[in-house]
Steps between C-alpha positions, in 0.01 A plus 500: 500500500753649253359694210554319167690651212356570156642165388319321785177663385552370146522859372717643225641854488249608236217397735605744770368854537752763394619598846557136595689417180855399603655664194360850554621772740262515800453877489200507729674269747805727502290806575315313772816392684717806444276790399292754692224249575725236652454605864121507476494165322716352773261636763197358324670164453565482873142593574365225274743242635376587850141439394391864531228625263603753237295808412360588156775761454763239587341252265520750215863577586585130476308468174692786340848467651573145616673272254323178411746281689437690824123481454526130426713433806266690730193333351662161545570588863132574556400182317733287711373660821140416411573161343817355653417140409637527144176408323331656199131426467268471202144385436362266236227706337359625176355823370139477386306788346128409479445804280708762323215751469583828673371856483788667685707553182844505663746619239772262623288182466516297180280218636156653546222535242204734504153339518406356161847549352673232299673259735283587801398192698340360812642153554255212506480301821627170345815677383553646846459151648749355252767753588440461871531123466836543327616699801362246748675217313844649569427577866407863450402702807388834357323651204554870431168607356425846365255624241530872454194723525219325316190723495252215553672238717393592851595351836239224471670368183835479676343341810343227289833435332690490830252260659529268203880503497535465877276191492686340211855598599511546880881497521546794260474844658310765308742794495269727309364844416729800541400810696381688188286199404349482847430873487341452157273225637391727784403764246312250282317363804443849646611389846811527723809301413479343847171336400651379174789346692268320742324326212822413316664363814198284575519369143867405531727799440820423689733795436530809283778587251669838510442579134363832386731703723724600208635815669317625809543865406209695356710704254616174342162327509340796323737440209514121474165386643260793540191276527647261754447506877687785668797463732297562813229262385750221417639528850152518656392181321808314624431626850148358468645172369730470801226594744275235343754233597680457168864557414612670181819574312638839396654599167659783306538546125771755426721623221244712316406862583576504873784688670745345743327678787167354393641149524582574862157654554341177377705294744422738785125465444532122513721507809256724684204272428700196604580670830124527558378159382791259454299348217750497212673166460749610237613773262585458132609758247567496131585736218244632255486293180429766235513295180166475325285673762219734384682820597857394437591852393455623859774283638878511483715203416468199725696543822836326516575192713719724715205725578287200592768364734550843660130549576451141615791525743377834632153354550644227723674766708207742515210260558632378831158382621419275203660161556528368146640636176402332174724516199341552158650242269193518274597853393876500568604147408655228713853636513402846626261337745781277622709808573221649712530207740824668610339843490215456744256251350410181687215382277481399134127563472292248310567245231223672297403229251380783278525876518285712273547864597873559463522247216250713308764775514765270357669405827467140609749307712360181653694196614418145602522421869826306465676794331367745755636288786833468319533878482431529872761237587762666280451819699590307816152443645267209563177512295185438704136496390254717691134584513330837439560615859870404510452185702732230370329226300779275378495122548881506523461681836227276638168642617395849384576789734262776608334706377322234296185696416353848495366478857842415645660778295253775592645802676151603617395183682153624589411563135207316338720283278220260413663188636825326414607483135 
């Protein structure tokens, strides 16, 4: 399949990152092809094209010295090797936050409220049912459900909610509770996270989102989220999730106080865990949205689209054992997301009928299903609906394809997954 031009992608010159702009001298590209780093870049390109894993040092070299076009081409090579059928998947879902009460006080979060503060809420059950019904009415297959770190909502509260929703909406997977939230519940309950997971799975939890990773580097977490679960603990909770028979996603929020090397360190920690468990279904990354957050003064200007594309492409190259790469159109917009389909991404994420966290920071790009599919087609791919576990669930293709549920998707088949969901 030939790569489309900017015109094919419905892009204009002003939409392109600086080092893709056709009217500007490609200084980085010139150095990459003719300068002192050219030989090493050529060697690394050959290694990636041959399907050989790169090291952290090589990943950092690519980050700092490869031009964006080279990174994009190599990422697209990896994408095509993993997904040669020319499809881009997405899921019909919505984001639902049963509460915005949180005691973690992350300085980059404009959504949360302290207990008792103005605007703090715990959503009433009828309102939750109404929003779930809206999702069911359009054929939704997933609800992304997170609630921060409420000091009084323990595991039993979530189990009751999950049981209710699973009974009322059996076709909608509960993709819920990030690793820091699960760790928080274990602390509230004063018991191991494995026990918390057993109860939640029995109640209907189907998969776990990768939120709360931010940057898996303790120097960074100490600055941006000192009260949140540590790097080692985030990874340990996801290991427990995988061993309990659930799949989860992985994420990275960058473009704040981290160094380039720390971006690679984050990816390396994820890659190592995936080698052990195979439990991550997908990786998604996005840039920090600094406008209006509580500690805005800590953060630099928002990262450029070029930086986002560079890191996204490198992630596709580096995370060779994670099959799927999600674009982040909610934070980057549809046009930048469309470009990532030629820079390593094979998944458009969710339709997200509402999104509260990044919109609270003044960044909000949602699109109706028809427009989302149009963007995929214009990039030269066929849009296909999927489920939470990356089985295809699109009536245009006939019967759904496996995995169709959490039990079929489990990488630890002997785990006590609490039956099929």
